[in-house]
C-alpha positions in Angstrom: -32.3 -2.3 -55.0 -34.7 -0.1 -53.1 -33.9 1.2 -49.6 -37.5 0.6 -48.6 -38.7 -2.4 -46.7 -42.0 -3.6 -48.2 -44.3 -6.1 -46.5 -46.9 -7.4 -48.8 -50.0 -9.0 -47.3 -50.8 -11.8 -49.7 -54.3 -13.3 -50.0 -54.5 -16.6 -48.0 -50.7 -16.7 -47.9 -47.7 -15.5 -45.9 -46.3 -12.0 -45.6 -43.8 -11.3 -48.4 -41.0 -9.1 -47.1 -38.6 -7.4 -49.5 -35.9 -4.8 -49.1 -33.1 -4.4 -46.5 -34.5 -6.2 -43.5 -33.2 -7.6 -40.3 -35.4 -10.0 -38.3 -34.6 -10.6 -34.7 -36.0 -13.0 -32.1 -37.4 -12.0 -28.7 -33.9 -11.9 -27.2 -32.6 -9.6 -30.0 -30.7 -12.4 -31.8 -30.8 -12.1 -35.6 -32.2 -14.7 -37.9 -30.0 -15.2 -40.9 -31.5 -13.5 -44.0 -29.5 -13.4 -47.2 -28.9 -9.8 -48.0 -31.1 -8.6 -50.9 -33.4 -11.7 -50.7 -37.1 -11.8 -50.1 -38.5 -13.6 -47.1 -41.9 -15.1 -46.3 -43.2 -14.7 -42.8 -45.8 -17.0 -41.3 -49.3 -15.6 -40.7 -51.2 -18.8 -39.9 -49.2 -19.9 -36.8 -48.8 -23.5 -38.2 -45.3 -23.2 -39.6 -42.6 -25.4 -38.2 -40.0 -22.8 -39.2 -41.5 -19.7 -37.5 -41.2 -16.8 -38.0 -40.7 -18.0 -41.6 -43.4 -19.7 -43.7 -43.1 -23.3 -44.6 -46.3 -23.6 -46.5 -48.3 -25.1 -43.7 -51.1 -22.6 -44.3 -52.1 -24.5 -47.4 -52.8 -27.7 -45.5 -54.5 -25.8 -42.7 -56.9 -24.0 -45.1 -55.8 -20.6 -43.9 -57.9 -17.8 -45.3 -57.2 -14.1 -44.9 -57.3 -11.1 -47.3 -57.3 -7.9 -45.3 -57.4 -4.7 -47.4 -55.9 -1.3 -46.6 -58.0 1.8 -46.6 -56.9 4.1 -49.4 -54.4 6.7 -48.2 -53.9 10.0 -50.0 -50.6 11.8 -49.8 -48.9 8.9 -48.1 
């Protein structure tokens, strides 16, 4: 398992987060995340399980596909 946290911006979908991650609420309380698992975070704002994705973006017609500028020597 990698020690890097990777957040993948998926086309018209949620953020896919992999790696050792801790997600906390605005009071600093942690959400339960199974160690070593991937999590999907809501981007559309319609999820009933925020900050996690529940698939609501599919019904809402959410569309987004931002692209990163190429970075050399990252």
